[in-house]
C-alpha positions, 0 to 999 in steps of 0.5 A: 840278521843284517848281511853287513852286521853277519860280515862285522861279527865273523870279523871279529871272530876272523880277529880273536882266533890270530890274535895273541893273546896279550894281557888286556882289561876287559874294557881295552881288548874290544877296542883293541880289537876294534883297531884291528878291524879298522887298520886290518893290522895285527901290530897295533896289538902291541903298540896300544896303550891304555890309562888303567882308567881310560876307558872309564874316564871317556865313558864317564865323560861322555855321559856327562854330554860332554864333547869330542874334541878333534884334530883333523875333520877326517877323525870327525866324520868316522865319529859315529854321531848316532852314538854321542849325540844320546848321551847329549855330546857332540863333534868338535872340529876349528880346524877350518875355522884357523888358518889365518890366525894361525899364520898369524902366530905363525903356528900349525892349524893344528895346534891353532884349532886346539887351543881354540877349542879348550872351553868348549866342554871337553871331555875327548880329544881325539888326534889322529893325524896331527903331532903338533895338536896332540904336542899343543894338547900336552902343553895346556894340559900341564899349564893347568889350562885345559883338562880333558877326562881322555886324550887319545892321540894316534897321529902318525907319520914320521915328524914327531908322531913317535916323540908325540906319543911316547910323551903321552905314555908317561903321563898321569892323567887316562890316555890310549895311545899308540905307539911307533910311526903308526896311527892315524885318523881310521885308529882314532875313529876306531878307537872312539867309536870302540868307547860309544859302544862298550855305553850301549852295553 
């Protein structure tokens, strides 16, 4: 067994032995463990919330060749492109293209980037940094202008991060989120890559 694979296997064994054994659905547990592995933080065992259809919806979307819309380039950089492209999907990140538009419209770049890409055959929205991107996503869905299959909302921070994720956790459509202030790009990446790994099984 390759050294890296061996280390990862041992890491997951340690994580499994230290978890509180909370009840998760069969497909949810590997995602929770992958987030803990990415962050070193066992609080995510308590913080993560899943809509009952979230993971199945994400898998269906990716198997249909749909794309993943991300809020920042750091999320884009962490997603396993090789696994994604096997199913025909791409990563969409336009935050670096919308600076002038955002300034003219009085929006954050993250908001403008989300609005710019709603017609790009989006299956999953993965937000790890910007609460404004998550709020804009939910607004567009509520207005009927945007219909992603799964929203992954894990922004980190002290301004609107907690509130935006709490709002997402109450939505009727498929979501995965982390309650509270904790989150970040590594969390969003770990969730997406966890779903991609489940598809290989």
